C-alpha positions, 0 to 999 in steps of 0.5 A, a space after each residue: 761899326 760893322 753894320 754901318 760898314 755894310 750899309 755903306 757898301 750897300 748904299 754904294 752899290 745902289 748908287 752905282 746901279 742907279 748911275 748905270 741905269 741912267 747911262 743906259 737910259 740915255 744911250 737907249 733914247 739916242 737909238 734912231 728907231 721910229 715905230 709906225 703902227 698900222 691901225 688895220 682895225 680902224 681901217 677895216 671898221 671904216 671900210 665898205 665892200 668896195 674897199 676890200 681889194 685895196 685892203 687886200 693889196 695893202 695887207 695881203 697876209 690877212 686875206 687868204 679867204 675870198 672877198 665874200 668872207 670879208 664882206 660878210 664880216 663887214 656886215 655882221 652886227 656882232 663884228 660891227 659892235 666889236 669894232 665899235 668898242 675897240 674904236 672907242 677904247 683905242 681912239 688914242 693909242 699914242 701912249 702905247 705907241 711911245 712905250 712900244 717904241 721905247 721897248 724896241 729901243 731897249 731890245 735894240 740896245 741889248 740885241 743890236 742885230 734886232 730889227 723892229 717888226 711892222 706893227 699892226 693892230 687888229 681885232 681877232 674875235 677876243 682870242 685871248 690866247 693869241 692876243 699877240 702874234 710875233 714873227 720876224 717881220 710882223 707884230 699883230 696886236 689884238 686890241 679887242 683883248 685889252 678892253 678892261 677886265 670888267 668889259 661885258 665881252 669878257 663875262 664868260 672868261 675866267 676872272 684870273 684871265 680877264 684880269 690881264 685883258 687890260 691895255 696896261 699889259 699890252 707892252 708887257 705881253 709884247 715883251 713876253 712874246 719877244 722874250 720867249 724867242 730869246 730865252 732858250 727852250 726849257 730843257 730840264 725837267 725839275 721844278 727848279 729848271 722851270 722856275 728859272 726858265 720863267 725867271 729868265 723871261 721876267 729878268 729879260 723884261 726887267 731890262 727891256 721894259 724898265 719903264 713899267 712896273 714889276 706888276 705889269 711885267 708879271 701881270 699882277 695887280 698891285 695887291 697880288 704883287 704885294 702878297 707875293 712880296 710879303 709871303 716870299 719867305 714862307 713860300 720858299 720854306 714850303 718848297 724847301 721843306 717838301 723837297 720840291 726844287 728837284 722834283 719832276 712832278 708835272 703837277 707842280 707846273 699846274 700848281 705854281 707856274 701855269 696861269 691860275 686863279 691862285 697857287 696851290 700850296 694845300 693851305 688855307 691861304 691858297 685863296 688869298 694867293 695869286 697864281 704863278 708864284 713859282 715864276 715870281 720866285 724864279 724871278 727873284 732867284 735870277 735877280 739875285 744871281 745877276 746882282 752877285 755875278 758879272 754876267 751879261 744878259 746874253 750869257 745869262 740866257 744859256 746858263 743852266 738853272 742849277 748854276 744860276 741857283 747855286 751862285 745866286 745865294 738867294 735868300 727870300 725877303 722876310 
């Protein structure tokens, strides 16, 4: 009888949550925001030297160098090939534009003062560390960083990095750039502080990009996400038994938070694991906290990690 009661309560919360999400989705879609994307990459690929003054006038922030530099770039065989690859892969960019527009509507819903930036697609010599550049007024998307993990341009890049260089992660990377501006900079020094910081970023992505998968939010493949879900309990036990939560050892960032081919538990299973599992656990803690407490998204951003952890009553999936 008691078990049936708990199941009924759980089902009620699930139904209420779905109704609330449906209501938010309907309100978001009514927001009068239209995204326009300028395809500088295409315009430059089709340009001739005589077009440089026109492009300079339209995109002045791209042309601090003299025209001769850009003319040389237009005529460089490797650059021509790169631009051709981008044009082939992104001849149709409509699905991404629709998702970026929806992302910005969700951001506007939760943060009404937000103004969408001007969006410009570019090529940036496969500078994957700067594939997304977000300022108050500009969003630059380096499309040559999203040609697919197995593209020949990425053969010299470590596989765990190249795995994220796929167009399905464009919206997630944009959301991540925005989240880093919203979530206050990390103040604490403990492993728990750092896990919760990344957990806040991922939870914010839950809210502003609910139309994409959890794997896309954390840049995991389906197999990597499945591994994290299946091993959440032994991961958590490892952190607790070794008293890592309140450790200030910076090596824990390298082992469990920074991008890496796998997480480093010092066990045989390491090679099977995805990297950044500390972020995944932080995400689960923040989700648990938000499910159990009446706190707004804006309030969450400023709460200390310790408060979030204690009030989360987090229990890992077994």
